[in-house]
C-alpha positions as CSV (number, residue, x, y, z in Angstrom):
1,M,87.1,135.5,237.1
2,P,84.9,133.3,235.4
3,A,85.3,132.4,232.3
4,H,82.1,132.9,231.3
5,Y,82.0,136.5,231.9
6,L,84.2,137.1,229.1
7,E,82.8,134.4,226.8
8,G,79.7,137.3,226.8
9,L,81.4,140.3,226.8
10,L,83.4,138.2,223.2
11,A,80.0,137.8,222.2
12,L,79.1,141.0,222.8
13,A,82.1,142.2,221.0
14,R,81.4,141.6,216.9
15,R,84.9,141.3,215.8
16,P,85.9,139.1,213.3
17,R,86.9,136.2,215.1
18,E,90.9,135.9,213.3
19,E,91.0,139.4,215.1
20,L,89.4,138.1,218.5
21,V,91.6,135.2,218.2
22,Q,95.1,137.6,217.8
23,L,93.6,139.6,220.6
24,L,93.6,136.7,222.7
25,K,97.1,135.8,222.1
26,T,98.1,139.3,222.6
27,H,97.0,139.3,226.4
28,Q,97.5,135.6,226.9
29,L,94.3,134.2,227.2
30,P,93.0,130.9,225.9
31,E,91.2,130.4,222.6
32,S,88.5,128.3,223.7
33,L,86.7,131.7,225.1
34,L,85.3,131.7,221.5
35,T,83.7,128.4,222.4
36,P,80.3,129.0,224.5
37,G,80.3,126.7,227.0
38,S,84.1,126.0,226.8
39,T,84.9,123.7,230.2
40,L,87.8,126.2,231.3
41,Q,86.8,127.9,234.9
42,G,88.8,130.9,235.7
43,V,90.7,133.7,233.9
44,S,93.5,135.9,235.0
45,V,91.1,139.1,236.2
46,L,93.8,141.6,234.6
47,A,94.4,139.9,231.7
48,A,90.8,140.4,231.3
49,G,90.8,143.8,232.3
50,R,93.5,144.5,229.5
51,L,91.1,143.0,227.0
52,F,88.1,144.5,227.9
53,T,89.7,148.2,227.6
54,D,91.3,147.1,224.3
55,L,88.1,145.4,222.7
56,V,86.1,149.1,223.3
57,R,89.0,150.7,222.0
58,R,88.9,149.4,219.2
59,S,85.3,149.2,218.6
60,Q,84.5,153.3,219.3
61,E,87.9,153.9,216.8
62,D,85.7,152.2,214.4
63,I,82.7,154.8,214.6
64,H,84.7,158.3,216.0
65,S,87.3,159.4,213.0
66,T,90.3,159.7,215.2
67,A,91.8,157.5,218.5
68,Q,91.8,161.5,219.9
69,N,87.7,161.6,219.4
70,V,87.9,158.1,221.5
71,E,90.1,159.8,224.2
72,S,88.1,162.7,224.8
73,I,85.2,160.2,225.1
74,L,87.4,158.1,227.6
75,S,88.5,160.6,229.2
76,L,84.8,162.6,230.1
77,S,83.8,159.3,232.1
78,S,81.8,159.4,235.4
79,Y,84.6,157.5,236.9
80,R,87.1,161.0,236.6
81,L,83.9,163.2,238.1
82,L,84.0,160.4,240.7
83,Y,87.4,159.3,242.1
84,T,88.5,163.3,241.7
85,Y,86.2,164.6,244.3
86,M,86.5,161.3,246.8
87,L,90.4,162.4,246.4
88,T,89.6,165.6,248.2
89,G,88.9,163.5,251.2
90,K,91.5,163.4,254.0
91,T,90.0,160.0,255.1
92,L,89.3,157.0,253.9
93,E,86.1,158.2,255.7
94,E,85.7,161.1,254.2
95,A,86.2,160.1,250.6
96,L,83.7,157.0,251.1
97,Q,80.9,160.3,252.1
98,K,81.6,162.4,249.0
99,G,81.7,159.2,246.9
100,R,78.3,158.8,248.4
101,Q,77.6,162.0,248.0
102,F,78.6,162.1,244.7
103,Y,76.0,159.3,244.0
104,T,72.8,160.8,245.4
105,R,73.1,164.2,243.4
106,F,74.7,162.7,239.8
107,H,73.5,158.9,239.7
108,H,70.2,157.6,239.3
109,G,70.9,153.9,238.3
110,Q,72.5,153.0,241.3
111,Q,72.8,154.8,244.8
112,I,75.0,153.5,248.0
113,K,74.6,154.0,251.8
114,L,77.4,153.1,254.4
115,E,76.4,152.0,257.6
116,R,79.1,150.9,260.4
117,E,77.7,148.8,263.2
118,G,80.1,148.7,266.2
119,D,83.6,147.7,264.4
120,H,82.2,146.5,261.4
121,Y,81.4,148.8,258.2
122,R,79.3,148.5,255.2
123,V,79.3,150.0,251.9
124,I,76.1,149.0,250.5
125,L,74.8,149.3,246.7
126,Q,71.8,149.8,245.8
127,F,71.1,148.7,242.0
128,D,68.3,149.9,239.5
129,D,68.6,146.7,236.7
130,Q,65.4,148.8,234.8
131,K,67.9,151.6,234.3
132,A,70.7,149.7,233.1
133,T,69.3,147.9,230.1
134,D,70.2,150.0,227.6
135,I,73.9,148.7,226.9
136,L,73.6,147.4,223.4
137,S,77.0,147.1,222.1
138,L,80.6,147.6,223.0
139,E,80.0,150.9,220.3
140,Q,77.7,152.5,222.7
141,F,79.6,151.9,226.0
142,S,81.8,154.5,228.2
143,F,83.8,153.3,231.2
144,S,81.2,155.3,233.1
145,Q,78.6,152.8,232.3
146,L,80.2,149.7,234.5
147,L,78.9,151.7,237.1
148,S,75.3,150.6,236.2
149,L,76.0,147.2,234.5
150,P,73.0,145.1,235.5
151,G,72.7,141.8,236.9
152,R,75.1,139.3,238.9
153,F,78.1,140.4,236.4
154,G,76.7,144.3,237.4
155,R,76.8,143.8,240.9
156,I,79.8,141.7,241.6
157,S,82.1,144.2,239.3
158,N,81.2,147.1,240.9
159,L,82.0,145.7,244.9
160,Y,85.2,145.0,242.9
161,I,85.9,148.0,241.7
162,W,84.6,150.2,244.7
163,H,87.1,147.3,246.7
164,R,90.0,148.3,244.8
165,F,89.7,151.9,244.3
166,A,89.4,152.5,248.3
167,S,92.4,150.3,248.6
168,W,94.1,152.3,246.3
169,L,93.4,155.4,248.1
170,I,95.0,154.7,250.9
171,G,98.0,152.5,249.2
172,N,96.8,149.5,251.8
173,F,95.1,146.3,250.7
174,I,91.8,146.5,253.0
175,D,90.8,143.3,253.8
176,L,87.3,142.4,253.8
177,L,85.4,140.3,256.5
178,A,82.3,139.6,254.1
179,V,80.9,140.6,250.5
180,H,77.2,140.3,250.1
181,V,75.2,140.1,246.3
182,D,71.3,140.1,246.0
183,L,71.4,137.4,243.5
184,P,72.2,133.7,243.3
185,P,75.6,132.1,242.7
186,S,75.9,131.4,238.8
187,R,75.3,127.6,237.8
188,N,79.5,127.2,237.7
189,W,80.2,129.0,241.0
190,S,83.2,128.3,243.3
191,E,85.0,129.6,245.5
192,G,88.1,129.4,243.0
193,N,86.5,132.1,241.1
194,N,86.4,134.2,244.3
195,F,88.4,137.4,243.9
196,F,87.6,139.2,247.1
197,G,90.1,137.2,249.6
198,C,86.4,136.7,251.9
199,T,83.0,134.9,252.3
200,M,80.9,135.8,249.8
201,Y,76.9,135.5,250.8
202,F,74.5,135.3,248.0
203,N,71.0,135.9,248.2
204,A,71.8,138.4,250.7
205,D,70.0,141.0,251.3
206,C,72.4,143.6,250.0
207,C,74.8,144.2,247.9
208,A,77.8,145.1,250.2
209,L,81.3,145.0,251.4
210,E,81.9,144.5,254.9
211,F,85.0,145.6,256.9
212,S,87.0,146.9,259.8
213,A,86.3,150.0,261.0
214,H,89.9,150.9,261.8
215,Y,90.1,151.2,258.0
216,L,88.0,154.4,258.0
217,E,91.0,156.5,259.7
218,R,93.7,155.4,257.5
219,R,95.1,158.9,255.4
220,V,94.0,159.0,251.2
221,S,97.6,159.2,250.2
222,R,96.6,159.7,246.7
223,S,97.8,163.1,244.7
224,N,96.1,164.3,241.5
225,A,99.0,163.1,239.4
226,D,98.3,159.6,241.0
227,L,95.0,160.0,239.3
228,E,96.3,160.5,236.3
229,K,98.4,158.0,236.0
230,M,95.7,155.1,237.5
231,L,93.0,156.6,234.6
232,A,95.4,156.6,231.6
233,N,95.5,153.1,232.2
234,F,92.2,152.4,233.8
235,P,90.7,150.1,235.0
236,D,94.4,147.7,234.5
237,D,95.4,150.1,237.8
238,L,92.8,148.9,239.9
239,V,93.3,145.5,239.1
240,T,97.3,145.6,240.4
241,V,96.2,146.9,243.6
242,D,96.2,143.2,244.5
243,F,99.4,143.0,244.7
244,L,99.6,145.0,247.8
245,R,97.6,142.5,249.7
246,D,100.4,140.7,252.1
247,S,103.3,142.9,250.4
248,T,106.2,144.2,253.2
249,V,105.3,147.8,251.3
250,S,102.2,148.0,252.8
251,R,103.1,145.9,256.1
252,V,105.6,148.3,256.6
253,R,102.7,151.3,256.1
254,C,100.6,149.9,258.3
255,A,103.5,149.6,261.1
256,L,104.5,153.3,260.4
257,F,100.4,154.2,260.7
258,E,99.4,152.3,263.5
259,S,102.9,153.3,265.8
260,T,101.5,154.4,269.1
261,R,104.9,155.7,270.0
262,S,104.8,159.5,270.1
263,S,107.8,159.9,267.8
264,L,107.9,157.2,264.4
265,P,109.6,154.1,264.8
266,G,112.7,153.7,262.8
267,L,114.0,151.2,260.6
268,E,114.9,148.2,264.0
269,Q,111.7,148.8,265.6
270,V,109.8,148.2,262.6
271,A,111.9,144.8,261.5
272,E,111.3,144.1,265.3
273,D,107.5,144.4,264.6
274,L,107.3,142.4,261.8
275,H,109.4,139.4,262.3
276,M,112.2,139.8,260.5
277,T,115.6,141.3,260.1
278,C,116.7,144.3,259.0
279,A,118.7,143.0,256.2
280,T,115.6,141.0,254.9
281,L,113.4,144.0,255.9
282,H,115.9,146.4,253.2
283,R,116.1,143.7,250.6
284,R,111.9,143.0,250.5
285,L,111.6,146.4,250.3
286,A,114.1,146.6,247.5
287,E,112.4,143.9,245.4
288,E,108.9,145.7,245.4
289,G,111.4,149.3,244.6
290,T,110.7,150.9,247.6
291,S,112.8,151.6,250.6
292,F,112.4,152.1,254.2
293,Q,113.1,155.4,253.5
294,Q,111.1,156.4,250.9
295,E,108.4,154.8,253.0
296,K,109.1,157.2,255.8
297,D,108.9,160.1,253.6
298,H,106.3,159.3,252.4
299,F,104.2,159.0,255.5
300,R,105.4,162.0,257.3
301,R,104.6,163.9,254.2
302,Q,100.9,162.5,254.4
303,R,101.3,163.1,257.8
304,A,102.8,166.5,258.0
305,V,100.2,168.1,255.4
306,A,96.9,166.5,257.6
307,L,98.3,168.0,261.0
308,L,99.2,171.3,259.5
309,R,96.1,171.3,258.5
310,E,93.8,170.3,260.9
311,N,95.0,171.9,264.4
312,Q,97.4,174.8,265.1
313,Q,100.0,173.2,267.5
314,P,103.6,174.4,266.6
315,A,106.0,173.3,263.9
316,A,108.2,172.2,266.5
317,N,105.9,169.3,268.1
318,I,105.0,167.9,264.4
319,A,108.4,168.0,264.1
320,E,109.2,165.9,267.0
321,Q,106.0,163.3,265.9
322,L,107.8,163.1,263.1
323,G,111.2,161.7,264.2
324,F,112.7,165.2,263.0
325,S,115.8,166.3,265.2
326,D,114.7,169.4,265.3
327,V,112.1,171.9,263.2
328,S,114.7,173.7,260.8
329,T,115.4,169.9,259.8
330,F,111.4,169.6,259.4
331,S,111.0,172.6,257.7
332,R,113.5,172.0,254.9
333,A,112.0,168.4,254.4
334,F,108.4,169.6,254.1
335,K,109.8,172.0,251.2
336,R,111.7,169.6,249.3
337,W,108.1,167.7,249.3
338,T,105.9,169.9,248.5
339,G,107.4,173.7,247.4
340,V,106.7,176.0,250.6
341,T,108.0,176.2,254.3
342,P,105.5,174.7,256.7
343,S,104.7,178.1,257.8
344,A,103.3,179.4,254.3
345,F,101.3,176.3,254.0
346,R,99.1,176.9,256.8
347,Q,98.6,180.2,255.4
348,Q,97.6,179.1,252.3
349,Q,94.8,177.0,253.9
350,H,93.9,179.9,256.0
351,C,93.1,182.1,252.5
352,D,91.7,178.6,251.1
């Protein structure tokens, strides 16, 4: 990210210089950030996010009696409410619609529009800078205010967080077609500061993320437990979504999701689709902390839950689609994943 963003944050921090020097060293950032107008061009987004989180916590601990109070304040942010609501969507499209509804009802400093034009989809953020000028210091800051920061920094931060959270929801990095910003670039802007991986259009008529509409059909693959873990490290864990880009895990998940076969492809077929040997696929997945069987089971679980919720086709048909040898094997696997049998799960859905 551009270094001058972090320089502004450090100026806002109101901490002793010695403490800031130590913090920069802890987060592996250069001390030159404390000198306004330094020649440094860019810094790690991950390191900057961790420094930002650390500064907010330290500043708020100074005005609240215990760290527990700070945690309770942070846990009640509107991010938690927004993300919990979006997590109830079955697909990315449903999750984004829920995000739009949340803003319409509860957030007056920013609104969201969703537009589809052919194969392109746009998430448009509408800002009201006038209502975002009351952020005076880190002591008064809550993480929910990231949703309404003013100016160019606020716009780019919001677009970044929305993109990374949408990618996190489906467990796949969303390749953007374009990013639109309705303000001019900063004086020292360069493409080296672009962390979206696509063309950024400044002085546009709106602020928006633009991507292929095929992502809308992707299943939300996260649980409430995943959300709690992500929020505990917020915003660090959204930055790590970048590692999904071009990862073998992401490519395997895409291959399973986009398969047009009547049943799930096996290891050999996926390896062939990805133009690598089975041994190479095994090794690369192991390096990323998973295996083909784990990814296949994860996909099967998500797909089984969706099929049992959405239609009344027999369990035997679902078992066949998901590559199980028979319905009893499917039933045992489903109970291992969810704690209940497919028939019991369906009954629960009807009761709800």
